C-alpha positions in Angstrom: -20.9 -26.1 -20.3 -18.9 -23.3 -21.8 -19.9 -19.7 -21.6 -20.4 -17.7 -24.8 -17.5 -15.4 -25.7 -19.6 -12.3 -25.0 -19.9 -13.4 -21.3 -16.3 -14.3 -20.7 -14.3 -12.1 -18.3 -11.5 -10.1 -19.9 -8.0 -11.2 -19.1 -6.7 -9.7 -15.9 -3.9 -7.2 -16.2 -1.6 -6.2 -13.3 -0.2 -3.3 -15.3 -2.0 -0.7 -13.2 0.3 2.3 -12.6 -1.1 2.6 -9.1 0.8 -0.5 -8.2 3.9 1.6 -8.0 2.4 3.1 -4.9 3.0 -0.2 -3.1 6.8 0.6 -3.1 6.3 3.5 -0.7 5.6 1.4 2.4 8.4 -0.9 1.5 11.1 1.7 0.8 10.3 4.3 3.5 11.0 2.1 6.5 14.4 1.2 5.0 15.7 4.7 5.4 17.4 4.7 8.9 17.8 8.5 9.0 14.0 8.8 9.6 14.0 6.9 12.9 17.5 7.1 14.1 16.6 9.4 17.0 15.0 9.4 20.5 13.1 12.6 20.1 10.3 13.6 19.5 8.4 11.4 22.0 4.7 10.7 21.6 2.9 9.8 24.8 6.3 9.0 26.3 7.2 6.6 23.5 10.5 7.3 21.6 10.3 8.1 17.9 11.4 4.6 16.8 8.4 2.8 18.4 5.6 5.1 17.3 7.0 5.5 13.8 6.8 1.8 13.4 3.1 2.1 13.9 2.9 5.0 11.5 4.6 2.7 8.9 1.9 0.2 9.4 -0.8 2.8 8.8 1.1 4.0 5.7 1.2 0.4 4.4 -2.5 -0.1 5.0 -3.4 3.2 3.4 -1.3 2.5 0.3 -2.7 -1.0 -0.1 -6.3 0.3 0.3 -5.7 3.0 -2.4 -4.2 0.5 -4.9 -7.0 -2.0 -4.2 -9.8 0.5 -4.7 -8.3 2.0 -7.9 -7.7 -1.5 -9.3 -11.2 -2.5 -8.5 -12.6 0.5 -10.3 -10.5 -0.1 -13.4 -11.5 -3.7 -13.7 -15.2 -2.8 -13.7 -16.2 -4.6 -10.6 
């Protein structure tokens, strides 16, 4: 059984400008000058280690924002 044209879902488009935000968590960790140091320390951990965790939080945040804005634009 086919659905009437009025009930069909619109074609999905991935041309959301918010998708560009996903480049941030990819490009930022590729800049060695950000973590090429021992100081400052956080709870005794050198910069490199706790900054890796901060990059994960950055990636999760950017992905969440892009997902939420894409969901709102598609009308779900």
